[in-house]
KOLBA-640647 format. One record per atom (N, C-alpha, C, O): x, y, z. Coordinates in steps of 0.02 Angstrom, whole numbers, padded with zeros to 5 digits, always signed. Atoms other than C-alpha are relative to their C-alpha. Example, Ala and Ser with C-alpha at 12.3 -4.5 7.8 and 13.67 -1.06 7.14 Angstrom:
<pts>
+00045-00059+00000;+00615-00225+00390;+00045+00060+00000;+00097+00059+00033;-00042-00059-00003;+00684-00053+00357;-00039+00055+00037;-00014+00110+00045;
</pts>
This chain:
<pts>
+00001-00065+00033;+06404+09074+11354;-00047+00048+00036;-00031+00107+00045;+00047-00043-00036;+06252+09140+11447;+00030+00025+00065;+00023+00084+00083;-00031-00019-00063;+06346+09139+11611;+00054+00052-00011;+00061+00098+00030;-00052-00048+00014;+06491+09233+11532;-00029+00069-00015;-00002+00119+00007;+00032-00064+00017;+06375+09367+11463;-00028+00033+00063;-00020+00093+00073;+00028-00027-00062;+06287+09388+11631;+00056+00026+00045;+00051+00081+00073;-00056-00020-00042;+06452+09395+11725;+00033+00063-00026;+00048+00109+00012;-00030-00059+00030;+06526+09519+11603;-00044+00061+00007;-00020+00116+00019;+00046-00056-00007;+06370+09627+11609;-00003+00027+00070;-00003+00088+00080;+00001-00023-00070;+06364+09632+11798;+00066+00035+00018;+00065+00087+00052;-00065-00031-00013;+06550+09671+11806;+00003+00069-00031;+00029+00116-00001;+00002-00065+00034;+06523+09812+11681;-00040+00051+00041;-00018+00107+00050;+00044-00046-00038;+06381+09888+11783;+00032+00020+00066;+00029+00079+00085;-00031-00015-00065;+06474+09876+11949;+00058+00048-00009;+00062+00099+00026;-00057-00043+00010;+06634+09952+11883;-00021+00069-00024;+00004+00120+00000;+00023-00064+00026;+06543+10087+11786;-00034+00043+00052;-00027+00104+00052;+00035-00037-00053;+06436+10135+11936;+00048+00024+00054;+00036+00075+00086;-00047-00018-00053;+06586+10141+12054;+00043+00061-00019;+00062+00100+00025;-00047-00052+00020;+06691+10262+11952;-00022+00070+00023;+00019+00105+00053;+00019-00067-00024;+06587+10420+11987;+00007+00008+00076;+00026+00061+00099;-00008-00002-00072;+06588+10377+12173;+00074+00007+00019;+00092+00044+00065;-00071-00004-00013;+06776+10352+12169;+00029+00069-00019;+00074+00094+00014;-00021-00067+00020;+06799+10517+12078;-00016+00049+00056;+00026+00090+00075;+00020-00045-00055;+06703+10607+12215;+00044-00011+00061;+00064+00037+00094;-00042+00016-00058;+06802+10517+12350;+00071+00026-00010;+00099+00057+00036;-00069-00021+00013;+06971+10553+12268;+00008+00076+00000;+00056+00103+00027;-00004-00073+00002;+06935+10736+12235;-00006+00029+00070;+00029+00077+00087;+00009-00025-00068;+06876+10762+12414;+00061-00008+00044;+00068+00027+00094;-00060+00013-00040;+07041+10693+12480;+00064+00015-00038;+00118-00006-00017;-00058-00022+00041;+07156+10766+12346;+00044-00060-00021;+00105-00054-00025;-00036+00059+00026;+07204+10591+12284;+00002+00005-00076;-00031-00033-00111;+00000-00017+00071;+07244+10660+12112;+00069-00008-00030;+00120+00000+00003;-00062+00002+00039;+07375+10633+11979;+00011+00070-00028;-00022+00090-00077;-00012-00069+00019;+07443+10810+11962;+00050+00002-00059;+00102-00030-00055;-00044-00002+00059;+07521+10849+11790;+00070+00027+00017;+00077+00073+00058;-00068-00025-00006;+07710+10872+11781;+00031+00000-00070;-00004-00009-00119;-00033-00008+00065;+07840+10890+11642;-00005-00062-00044;-00003-00057-00105;+00002+00062+00040;+07826+10707+11589;-00072-00025-00009;-00082-00078-00040;+00070+00022+00004;+07635+10696+11602;-00029+00012-00070;-00006+00056-00107;+00036-00009+00064;+07520+10676+11452;-00068+00031+00011;-00106+00041-00037;+00064-00033-00013;+07371+10755+11539;+00012+00070+00028;+00068+00086+00049;-00007-00071-00019;+07338+10936+11584;-00039+00019+00062;-00029+00073+00090;+00043-00016-00057;+07210+10928+11726;+00011-00053+00054;+00013-00113+00038;-00005+00049-00054;+07232+10845+11898;-00058-00049-00003;-00116-00029-00005;+00051+00052+00012;+07139+10679+11883;+00007-00056+00052;+00062-00077+00067;-00002+00057-00047;+07092+10541+12009;+00031-00061-00034;+00025-00070-00094;-00033+00058+00029;+07190+10380+11987;-00018-00064+00038;+00025-00106+00051;+00022+00058-00039;+07087+10251+12082;-00043-00047-00042;-00083-00085-00014;+00041+00042+00043;+07010+10164+11931;+00011-00074+00012;-00034-00114-00002;-00013+00070-00014;+07092+10001+11983;-00048-00030+00050;-00062-00090+00049;+00049+00024-00049;+06968+09989+12127;-00064-00023-00036;-00091-00075-00021;+00061+00017+00038;+06821+09989+12004;+00011-00065-00040;-00033-00108-00041;-00014+00060+00040;+06904+09858+11892;+00002-00062+00045;-00025-00114+00028;-00007+00057-00047;+06946+09746+12041;-00068-00020+00027;-00084-00080+00028;+00066+00016-00029;+06773+09758+12119;-00046-00030-00052;-00081-00080-00038;+00042+00027+00053;+06684+09729+11954;+00020-00071-00019;-00023-00113-00030;-00024+00067+00016;+06793+09578+11917;-00022-00051+00052;-00042-00106+00035;+00021+00045-00053;+06754+09501+12087;-00073-00018-00006;-00092-00075+00005;+00072+00014+00008;+06567+09518+12056;-00011-00049-00057;-00050-00096-00051;+00007+00045+00057;+06583+09436+11886;+00026-00070+00015;-00004-00119-00006;-00029+00065-00018;+06693+09297+11955;-00047-00038+00047;-00052-00099+00043;+00048+00032-00046;+06564+09263+12092;-00056-00035-00039;-00083-00085-00016;+00051+00031+00042;+06441+09224+11952;+00028-00060-00037;-00005-00113-00041;-00030+00053+00040;+06559+09118+11848;+00026-00058+00042;+00021-00116+00021;-00029+00050-00045;+06641+09025+11994;+00050-00046-00035;+00040-00107-00036;-00049+00042+00034;+06792+08964+11895;+00041-00041+00050;+00064-00013+00100;-00032+00044-00049;+06873+08815+11983;+00075+00010+00004;+00102+00015+00059;-00073+00000-00001;+07055+08828+11932;+00032+00068+00002;+00093+00073+00001;-00029-00067+00006;+07076+09017+11929;+00010+00035+00067;+00039+00089+00069;-00003-00035-00064;+07066+09057+12115;+00071+00017+00022;+00081+00073+00047;-00068-00020-00020;+07254+09049+12150;+00026+00059-00040;+00060+00103-00012;-00022-00056+00041;+07287+09167+12004;-00033+00064+00022;-00001+00116+00027;+00037-00059-00022;+07152+09286+12063;+00024+00024+00068;+00028+00084+00081;-00023-00019-00067;+07215+09282+12243;+00068+00036-00005;+00078+00086+00028;-00065-00032+00008;+07393+09323+12188;-00008+00069-00032;+00025+00117-00012;+00011-00065+00033;+07330+09462+12073;-00030+00050+00049;-00017+00110+00044;+00029-00044-00050;+07230+09532+12220;+00055+00030+00045;+00051+00088+00065;-00056-00026-00040;+07392+09548+12320;+00037+00055-00038;+00055+00106-00009;-00034-00051+00040;+07474+09642+12177;-00043+00062-00006;-00018+00118-00006;+00046-00057+00002;+07320+09751+12163;+00006+00042+00064;+00005+00103+00062;-00006-00035-00064;+07338+09794+12348;+00065+00040+00003;+00066+00096+00030;-00063-00036+00002;+07520+09843+12321;-00007+00062-00044;+00016+00117-00026;+00011-00058+00044;+07469+09955+12176;-00044+00052+00032;-00032+00112+00024;+00044-00048-00034;+07330+10033+12279;+00039+00039+00053;+00030+00099+00061;-00041-00035-00050;+07455+10072+12418;+00044+00052-00034;+00056+00106-00006;-00040-00048+00037;+07562+10157+12287;-00041+00059-00023;-00018+00116-00022;+00045-00054+00021;+07414+10257+12221;-00014+00047+00058;-00023+00107+00047;+00017-00041-00059;+07380+10318+12398;+00060+00033+00032;+00053+00087+00063;-00057-00027-00039;+07556+10346+12463;+00066+00000-00037;+00117+00016-00007;-00061-00002+00040;+07684+10331+12321;+00057-00043+00029;+00104-00017+00058;-00052+00046-00023;+07787+10176+12365;+00063+00007-00041;+00060+00029-00099;-00063+00000+00037;+07970+10165+12315;-00001-00055-00051;-00031-00108-00040;+00000+00049+00054;+08003+10072+12153;+00027-00067+00024;+00000-00119+00004;-00029+00063-00024;+08111+09942+12243;-00050-00039+00042;-00051-00101+00040;+00051+00034-00041;+07969+09904+12364;-00051-00035-00044;-00070-00092-00031;+00049+00030+00046;+07847+09874+12222;+00030-00058-00038;-00002-00110-00047;-00033+00054+00037;+07973+09769+12125;+00008-00062+00044;-00004-00118+00021;-00009+00056-00046;+08010+09661+12277;-00067-00036+00012;-00069-00098+00014;+00066+00030-00010;+07824+09634+12307;-00022-00041-00060;-00050-00095-00053;+00019+00036+00061;+07795+09583+12126;+00037-00066-00005;+00008-00118-00021;-00041+00061+00005;+07938+09457+12130;-00022-00051+00052;-00026-00110+00038;+00021+00046-00054;+07880+09384+12297;-00067-00032-00016;-00076-00092-00007;+00066+00026+00014;+07699+09366+12244;+00002-00048-00060;-00029-00101-00059;-00006+00044+00059;+07743+09294+12073;+00035-00065+00018;+00013-00119-00002;-00035+00060-00021;+07867+09174+12150;-00043-00044+00045;-00043-00105+00038;+00044+00039-00043;+07743+09122+12284;-00054-00036-00039;-00069-00094-00024;+00052+00032+00042;+07609+09087+12154;+00028-00061-00036;-00004-00114-00035;-00029+00055+00039;+07724+08978+12049;+00022-00058+00045;+00019-00116+00024;-00021+00053-00046;+07788+08882+12201;-00059-00036+00032;-00059-00097+00038;+00056+00029-00035;+07622+08855+12289;-00051-00030-00049;-00087-00077-00031;+00047+00025+00051;+07521+08827+12129;+00038-00005-00066;+00027+00035-00112;-00046+00003+00057;+07650+08770+12000;-00038-00010-00066;-00084-00051-00070;+00030+00010+00066;+07602+08786+11816;+00025-00066-00029;+00074-00095-00004;-00019+00064+00029;+07613+08630+11707;+00073-00005-00020;+00104-00058-00013;-00069+00003+00022;+07784+08676+11640;+00048-00014+00058;+00101-00043+00048;-00043+00012-00058;+07857+08672+11817;-00006-00072+00025;+00043-00101+00048;+00010+00068-00026;+07781+08505+11865;+00035-00052-00043;+00046-00108-00020;-00033+00048+00045;+07866+08423+11716;+00075+00007-00004;+00107-00025-00046;-00072-00012+00001;+08043+08483+11754;+00030-00012+00069;-00007-00017+00118;-00034+00009-00064;+08173+08458+11891;+00072+00026-00006;+00096+00041-00060;-00069-00020-00002;+08347+08509+11944;+00011+00072-00023;-00029+00116-00008;-00018-00067+00023;+08432+08658+11863;-00052+00028-00049;-00064+00088-00049;+00051-00023+00047;+08300+08666+11725;-00060+00027+00038;-00091+00076+00016;+00056-00023-00041;+08166+08685+11859;+00013+00070+00026;-00031+00113+00024;-00018-00066-00026;+08258+08833+11935;-00004+00052-00056;-00028+00107-00046;+00001-00046+00057;+08278+08912+11763;-00071+00017-00021;-00088+00075-00033;+00069-00011+00019;+08095+08890+11719;-00036+00043+00051;-00075+00087+00033;+00030-00041-00053;+08042+08961+11887;+00021+00073-00007;-00021+00118-00001;-00025-00068+00007;+08152+09114+11861;-00032+00035-00060;-00050+00093-00056;+00030-00029+00060;+08085+09141+11685;-00074+00016+00012;-00099+00068-00010;+00071-00012-00014;+07905+09125+11746;-00010+00061+00044;-00055+00101+00031;+00005-00058-00044;+07931+09251+11886;+00016+00064-00039;-00019+00114-00032;-00019-00058+00040;+08018+09369+11766;-00055+00019-00049;-00069+00079-00058;+00054-00013+00048;+07877+09352+11638;-00058+00038+00033;-00081+00088+00007;+00057-00032-00034;+07739+09396+11762;+00018+00070+00022;-00022+00116+00014;-00021-00066-00024;+07838+09540+11837;+00009+00049-00058;-00009+00107-00053;-00013-00043+00058;+07889+09607+11666;-00065+00026-00030;-00070+00085-00046;+00063-00023+00031;+07712+09612+11596;-00038+00045+00047;-00071+00092+00025;+00032-00044-00049;+07645+09688+11757;+00028+00070-00006;-00010+00119-00007;-00032-00066+00005;+07771+09829+11742;-00011+00032-00069;-00017+00093-00074;+00013-00027+00067;+07744+09846+11554;-00069+00035-00001;-00075+00088-00031;+00066-00031-00002;+07559+09881+11586;+00002+00065+00038;-00032+00113+00021;-00005-00061-00039;+07607+10010+11716;+00038+00054-00038;+00017+00112-00038;-00039-00048+00038;+07740+10093+11608;-00040+00030-00057;-00033+00089-00073;+00036-00022+00059;+07622+10104+11460;-00065+00037+00015;-00099+00061-00030;+00062-00034-00019;+07478+10178+11558;+00013+00075+00006;+00026+00100+00061;-00018-00070-00001;+07506+10359+11509;-00048+00047-00035;-00040+00108-00029;+00048-00043+00035;+07361+10423+11404;-00071-00027+00009;-00080-00084+00029;+00070+00018-00010;+07171+10420+11408;-00021-00060-00043;-00004-00064-00102;+00030+00055+00037;+07083+10260+11359;+00049-00052-00026;+00032-00091-00070;-00053+00040+00031;+07246+10167+11329;+00003-00071+00029;-00016-00119-00005;-00010+00066-00029;+07282+10024+11449;-00064-00040+00007;-00064-00100-00005;+00064+00036-00007;+07100+09981+11481;-00022-00031-00066;-00042-00089-00067;+00021+00026+00065;+07060+09963+11296;+00046-00055-00025;+00022-00105-00052;-00047+00051+00022;+07218+09865+11257;-00010-00064+00040;-00008-00119+00012;+00011+00058-00042;+07185+09749+11405;-00062-00039-00022;-00062-00101-00021;+00061+00033+00024;+07010+09712+11339;+00015-00041-00063;-00005-00099-00068;-00018+00036+00061;+07080+09664+11168;+00042-00061+00017;+00031-00115-00008;-00043+00055-00020;+07215+09558+11249;-00041-00058+00029;-00031-00116+00011;+00040+00051-00034;+07088+09466+11358;-00045-00038-00049;-00052-00098-00044;+00044+00033+00049;+06970+09432+11213;+00037-00050-00043;+00010-00103-00060;-00039+00048+00040;+07108+09349+11112;+00029-00056+00042;+00045-00110+00016;-00023+00054-00043;+07166+09249+11263;-00054-00052+00012;-00039-00110+00026;+00056+00046-00014;+06993+09171+11284;+00005-00064-00040;+00001-00118-00010;-00005+00063+00036;+07012+09045+11141;+00066-00037+00011;+00070-00096-00006;-00065+00031-00010;+07193+09010+11189;+00008-00030+00070;+00045-00079+00079;-00013+00017-00070;+07179+08990+11377;-00042-00057+00027;-00025-00085+00079;+00042+00054-00026;+07041+08861+11397;-00029+00017+00068;-00050+00073+00080;+00029-00009-00067;+06981+08837+11576;+00039+00050+00042;+00012+00080+00088;-00041-00047-00039;+07126+08942+11641;-00028+00071-00006;-00022+00110+00042;+00026-00066+00011;+07043+09096+11568;-00075+00005+00008;-00107+00049-00021;+00073+00001-00006;+06865+09054+11621;-00028+00063+00031;-00087+00079+00020;+00023-00061-00033;+06854+09215+11723;+00009+00062-00043;-00012+00116-00024;-00016-00059+00042;+06910+09329+11579;-00062+00041-00020;-00056+00102-00025;+00058-00043+00014;+06731+09382+11533;-00015+00050+00055;-00037+00106+00041;+00010-00047-00055;+06717+09459+11706;+00051+00057-00002;+00034+00115+00009;-00053-00050+00005;+06883+09549+11684;-00015+00049-00057;-00006+00109-00050;+00017-00042+00058;+06829+09613+11512;-00057+00048+00017;-00054+00107+00001;+00058-00042-00018;+06662+09677+11578;+00019+00055+00048;-00001+00112+00038;-00020-00051-00049;+06740+09767+11726;+00044+00053-00031;+00036+00112-00017;-00045-00048+00032;+06875+09847+11621;-00038+00045-00049;-00024+00104-00054;+00042-00040+00045;+06746+09903+11493;-00041+00051+00039;-00050+00108+00016;+00037-00047-00041;+06642+09981+11631;+00042+00059+00022;+00019+00116+00023;-00046-00054-00017;+06793+10081+11687;+00018+00042-00061;+00023+00103-00056;-00022-00035+00061;+06842+10125+11508;-00049+00053-00022;-00029+00103-00052;+00050-00051+00017;+06679+10219+11483;+00019+00068+00028;+00006+00119-00003;-00019-00062-00034;+06748+10349+11604;+00072+00019-00013;+00095+00072+00009;-00071-00012+00009;+06928+10337+11546;+00018+00025-00070;+00074+00049-00081;-00015-00025+00067;+06914+10382+11361;+00008+00076+00003;-00020+00109+00046;-00017-00072-00001;+06979+10556+11319;-00062+00044-00009;-00101+00033-00056;-00040-00017-00059;+06947+10667+11413;-00018-00044+00060;-00077-00051+00076;+00012+00048-00053;+06966+10546+11559;-00024+00033+00064;+00000+00085+00084;+00023-00022-00066;+06870+10568+11721;+00040-00033+00055;+00044-00008+00111;-00040+00037-00049;+06981+10441+11807;+00053-00042-00036;+00040-00066-00091;-00053+00043+00027;+07145+10348+11775;-00003-00068+00033;-00031-00076+00087;+00000+00069-00026;+07171+10162+11800;+00044-00006+00062;+00031-00048+00105;-00044+00001-00058;+07312+10195+11924;+00045-00061+00001;+00037-00107-00039;-00045+00058-00006;+07450+10076+11978;-00038-00063+00020;-00021-00118-00003;+00038+00059-00022;+07323+09961+12061;-00032-00034-00060;-00030-00096-00065;+00032+00029+00058;+07229+09936+11898;+00050-00027-00050;+00040-00082-00077;-00050+00021+00049;+07383+09925+11787;+00035-00064+00023;+00043-00111-00016;-00033+00060-00027;+07470+09799+11900;-00047-00060+00000;-00028-00116-00017;+00049+00054-00002;+07311+09697+11921;-00010-00030-00069;-00009-00091-00078;+00012+00024+00068;+07278+09686+11735;+00061-00036-00028;+00055-00090-00056;-00060+00031+00026;+07458+09650+11688;+00016-00066+00032;+00034-00115-00002;-00016+00061-00037;+07483+09519+11824;-00047-00057-00019;-00025-00112-00034;+00048+00054+00011;+07323+09421+11796;+00002-00025-00073;-00005-00085-00085;-00004+00022+00070;+07340+09419+11606;+00065-00038-00013;+00066-00086-00051;-00063+00036+00006;+07523+09366+11619;-00006-00070+00029;+00021-00118+00001;+00009+00065-00032;+07474+09225+11736;-00042-00046-00044;-00026-00105-00051;+00042+00040+00044;+07337+09165+11618;+00042-00027-00058;+00037-00085-00076;-00041+00021+00056;+07462+09160+11474;+00050-00055+00021;+00064-00099-00019;-00049+00049-00023;+07586+09060+11578;-00032-00067+00017;-00002-00120+00004;+00033+00061-00022;+07462+08933+11644;-00042-00032-00055;-00063-00090-00048;+00047+00024+00051;+07360+08912+11484;+00029-00058-00039;+00086-00054-00063;-00021+00054+00045;+07372+08746+11393;-00020+00016-00072;-00062+00059-00083;+00017-00010+00070;+07366+08739+11204;+00012-00066-00037;+00068-00091-00033;+00069-00022+00004;+07261+08667+11127;-00036-00008+00067;-00013-00046+00110;+00037+00005-00062;+07131+08689+11266;-00015-00073+00018;-00039-00111-00023;+00013+00068-00022;+07119+08529+11369;+00059-00045-00008;+00058-00101+00019;-00059+00041+00009;+07289+08463+11316;+00057+00027+00043;+00048+00075+00081;-00056-00018-00043;+07460+08477+11397;+00032+00066-00021;+00024+00089-00077;-00035-00063+00012;+07564+08635+11413;+00055-00011-00052;+00090-00062-00050;-00054+00003+00049;+07681+08669+11267;+00033+00068-00007;+00000+00119+00003;-00032-00065+00011;+07812+08804+11233;-00036+00041-00054;-00041+00102-00048;+00035-00036+00053;+07717+08848+11074;-00063+00034+00026;-00080+00089+00005;+00060-00030-00030;+07560+08879+11176;+00017+00063+00037;-00020+00113+00032;-00019-00060-00036;+07651+09002+11287;+00021+00056-00047;+00003+00114-00037;-00021-00050+00050;+07730+09090+11138;-00060+00032-00032;-00062+00093-00041;+00060-00027+00031;+07560+09109+11057;-00035+00048+00047;-00056+00102+00026;+00033-00045-00048;+07486+09183+11216;+00041+00064+00010;+00012+00118+00017;-00043-00058-00010;+07636+09299+11238;-00006+00049-00058;-00001+00110-00049;+00005-00043+00058;+07614+09365+11061;-00060+00047+00005;-00061+00100-00026;+00059-00042-00010;+07444+09435+11114;+00021+00069+00026;-00011+00119+00010;-00022-00062-00032;+07540+09568+11212;+00056+00036-00038;+00088+00080-00011;-00058-00025+00037;+07664+09610+11075;+00006+00076-00002;+00061+00101+00008;-00008-00074+00002;+07626+09798+11057;+00029+00029+00064;+00074+00070+00061;-00025-00026-00063;+07654+09832+11242;+00071-00026+00014;+00114+00013+00036;-00067+00029-00012;+07804+09714+11255;+00052+00033-00046;+00107+00049-00024;-00048-00029+00046;+07886+09785+11100;+00014+00073+00016;+00071+00094+00017;-00010-00070-00017;+07857+09967+11147;+00045+00007+00061;+00091+00048+00061;-00041-00003-00061;+07930+09936+11321;+00072-00019-00013;+00118+00016+00008;-00068+00024+00013;+08081+09836+11260;+00037+00047-00047;+00096+00062-00036;-00031-00045+00048;+08116+09951+11112;+00022+00065+00033;+00076+00091+00019;-00016-00062-00034;+08111+10105+11222;+00059-00010+00049;+00102+00033+00054;-00055+00015-00047;+08225+10023+11352;+00067-00004-00038;+00116+00025-00016;-00062+00006+00040;+08354+09978+11219;+00021+00067-00029;+00080+00083-00032;-00015-00066+00028;+08341+10150+11141;+00032+00045+00053;+00078+00083+00037;-00028-00040-00054;+08377+10232+11309;+00069-00024+00019;+00113+00015+00036;-00067+00027-00014;+08523+10115+11340;+00051+00022-00052;+00107+00039-00035;-00046-00020+00053;+08599+10157+11172;+00017+00074+00003;+00072+00094-00016;-00012-00072-00001;+08580+10343+11199;+00051+00019+00053;+00084+00071+00048;-00052-00012-00051;+08691+10332+11354;-00011+00065+00037;-00066+00078+00062;+00002-00066-00032;+08730+10503+11426;-00019-00005+00074;-00048+00042+00103;+00011+00007-00071;+08717+10434+11602;-00073-00006+00020;-00090+00007+00077;+00071+00005-00015;+08529+10404+11591;-00014-00058+00047;+00015-00112+00040;+00027+00053-00042;+08446+10304+11728;-00062-00027-00036;-00113+00007-00038;+00053+00027+00043;+08336+10190+11623;-00064-00014+00040;-00117-00025+00010;+00059+00015-00041;+08217+10162+11770;-00038+00063+00021;-00092+00058+00051;+00035-00061-00016;+08172+10345+11793;-00057+00013-00048;-00054-00008-00106;+00057-00017+00043;+08006+10408+11726;+00022+00044-00058;+00067+00086-00050;-00021-00037+00060;+08017+10481+11551;-00058+00006-00049;-00114-00017-00034;+00050-00006+00053;+07922+10523+11392;+00028-00024-00066;+00021+00009-00117;-00033+00025+00059;+08015+10415+11267;-00031-00063-00029;-00005-00090-00078;+00034+00056+00030;+07895+10272+11237;-00025+00020-00069;-00037+00079-00083;+00025-00013+00068;+07836+10256+11057;-00067+00037+00005;-00078+00087-00031;+00066-00032-00004;+07658+10301+11108;+00005+00072+00025;-00036+00114+00006;-00008-00069-00025;+07719+10456+11201;+00029+00046-00054;+00011+00104-00058;-00032-00041+00052;+07825+10516+11055;-00049+00020-00055;-00038+00069-00089;+00048-00016+00052;+07673+10514+10940;-00062+00034+00030;-00112+00044-00005;+00057-00032-00033;+07557+10597+11068;+00023+00063+00037;+00024+00063+00098;-00025-00060-00033;+07623+10772+11101;-00054+00042+00034;-00038+00083+00077;+00054-00039-00029;+07452+10842+11147;-00057-00045+00022;-00064-00101-00002;+00058+00037-00025;+07296+10785+11239;-00049-00015-00057;-00083-00066-00055;+00046+00009+00056;+07198+10804+11077;+00014-00064-00040;-00029-00089-00075;-00019+00059+00038;+07292+10655+11005;-00004-00065+00040;+00014-00118+00015;+00006+00060-00042;+07257+10533+11148;-00042-00054-00034;-00022-00112-00037;+00045+00050+00029;+07113+10450+11059;+00030-00031-00063;+00021-00090-00075;-00032+00028+00060;+07211+10431+10896;+00050-00053+00018;+00052-00107-00012;-00051+00048-00020;+07354+10344+10984;-00031-00062+00031;-00008-00118+00018;+00034+00058-00030;+07238+10233+11086;-00029-00044-00054;-00022-00105-00052;+00029+00040+00054;+07147+10179+10928;+00054-00036-00039;+00044-00093-00061;-00055+00032+00035;+07314+10143+10844;+00023-00062+00037;+00035-00114+00005;-00022+00058-00039;+07366+10027+10985;-00054-00052+00007;-00039-00111+00015;+00053+00050+00002;+07195+09944+10988;+00008-00042-00064;+00004-00103-00063;-00009+00035+00063;+07222+09902+10805;+00062-00045+00000;+00060-00101-00024;-00062+00040-00005;+07400+09843+10839;-00012-00062+00043;+00015-00116+00028;+00015+00056-00044;+07334+09732+10979;-00043-00052-00035;-00035-00112-00024;+00040+00047+00040;+07205+09655+10862;+00046-00038-00048;+00039-00099-00055;-00047+00034+00045;+07344+09618+10736;+00042-00051+00038;+00053-00106+00014;-00040+00046-00040;+07448+09539+10874;-00042-00060+00021;-00017-00116+00021;+00044+00055-00019;+07299+09435+10930;-00011-00048-00058;-00012-00109-00049;+00008+00042+00059;+07271+09371+10753;+00064-00040-00014;+00061-00099-00032;-00064+00035+00008;+07456+09328+10741;+00005-00057+00050;+00030-00111+00033;-00002+00052-00052;+07441+09231+10904;-00044-00060-00019;-00024-00117-00010;+00045+00055+00020;+07293+09130+10838;+00031-00040-00057;+00023-00101-00060;-00033+00036+00056;+07391+09089+10679;+00056-00044+00026;+00063-00101+00005;-00055+00039-00028;+07542+09032+10779;-00027-00061+00037;+00002-00115+00033;+00030+00055-00037;+07430+08924+10888;-00021-00057-00046;-00023-00115-00025;+00021+00051+00047;+07370+08832+10732;+00058-00043-00023;+00048-00100-00044;-00058+00037+00023;+07548+08778+10689;+00002-00005-00076;-00039+00026-00111;-00006+00009+00072;+07603+08726+10514;+00012+00066-00036;+00054+00106-00015;-00006-00062+00039;+07585+08864+10385;-00020+00061+00043;+00009+00115+00036;+00022-00054-00044;+07494+08969+10515;+00056+00026+00044;+00059+00085+00061;-00058-00020-00041;+07653+08970+10619;+00042+00052-00036;+00061+00103-00007;-00040-00046+00040;+07751+09054+10480;-00037+00066-00012;-00007+00119-00006;+00039-00061+00012;+07611+09176+10440;-00005+00042+00064;+00000+00104+00062;+00007-00036-00062;+07588+09221+10622;+00063+00038+00019;+00060+00096+00039;-00063-00034-00016;+07771+09260+10651;+00016+00055-00050;+00046+00105-00032;-00010-00053+00050;+07776+09359+10489;-00040+00062+00018;-00016+00118+00013;+00042-00056-00021;+07631+09466+10550;+00031+00034+00061;+00031+00096+00066;-00030-00027-00061;+07719+09488+10718;+00061+00043-00017;+00069+00098+00011;-00059-00039+00019;+07882+09545+10638;-00020+00064-00036;+00008+00118-00022;+00024-00059+00036;+07790+09664+10521;-00029+00051+00049;-00020+00111+00040;+00030-00045-00050;+07696+09736+10671;+00054+00037+00039;+00048+00096+00053;-00055-00031-00037;+07858+09768+10766;+00034+00054-00043;+00050+00108-00018;-00031-00049+00045;+07935+09856+10616;-00045+00062-00007;-00020+00118-00005;+00046-00056+00007;+07779+09962+10594;-00001+00044+00061;-00003+00106+00056;+00000-00039-00062;+07778+10015+10776;+00064+00041+00007;+00062+00098+00029;-00063-00036-00005;+07962+10062+10769;+00002+00060-00047;+00035+00110-00032;-00002-00054+00050;+07930+10171+10615;-00055+00052+00011;-00053+00105-00020;+00057-00047-00009;+07770+10255+10678;+00022+00071+00017;-00005+00118-00013;-00019-00070-00015;+07858+10406+10757;+00026+00038-00061;+00013+00098-00067;-00026-00034+00060;+07945+10444+10591;-00057+00013-00050;-00058+00065-00083;+00055-00007+00049;+07787+10416+10489;-00046+00058+00019;-00068+00096-00024;+00047-00052-00021;+07678+10533+10594;+00036+00065+00018;+00003+00114+00034;-00037-00062-00014;+07818+10659+10622;+00003+00017+00073;+00033+00068+00091;
</pts>
């Protein structure tokens, strides 16, 4: 516990101290996110926050020295580099997607999770494909949902805190990630001085997805499908918003390209002005806490399983109705 607090504190200080330097660097080189018709911000803002989160996490990890997490961190570092290249030069979507699939596939092949080591044949291929899809999907969900001040950083902190009791040794480095993200978040709450950027969003989504996939449940025991479901429920608000918006766009038809940038996510529909950024962020923090509690209930099994899924279903219904409720 002491080591986790020290690691988280150092990560917080490093990330928090780096942000002002990164702001100065980005402004001097015009590395800014300039508002357009689909933007939720009004002032050109630096988007290199992922550098602060990554650097702070590395410092915290150096203190914790988690034994089994290095392959996950190495793969997440590659995805972070892809995101950083996009922040600096705007990579094509297909290039980023290919990189995510390659890195996720490489991680699962070179460092197979327990579920892969226990399967063979066609089932092995199916499990591998699902694992790669899971990591890539959550990485992109974090990027798609990063659209307003204080949003993705705060949600990622809640997600990581609820993964700690579920992930066991697999999540031993999470205190460092939480501290670094909190250090960045100080500068990201509305009005934001810096955005997390693709590097930060991809890094957070990838590493948290990997922890959920590799985590045993209960800690110290073998991998189970229920354990993965419980960990996946932690991310329910982001997963539901992304999936619900995708289906809504598909149903609307009219020749829409569902992969083009838009302003149709649930969180975007309830945040028409910058003044409402903090309200929406707080709403999703609360939703993430509810999802985390549902995950803990599901992990308990028995009656908790039923209660947890009931909370999850109620949360999805509530999120779907929020735009109508708030007008």
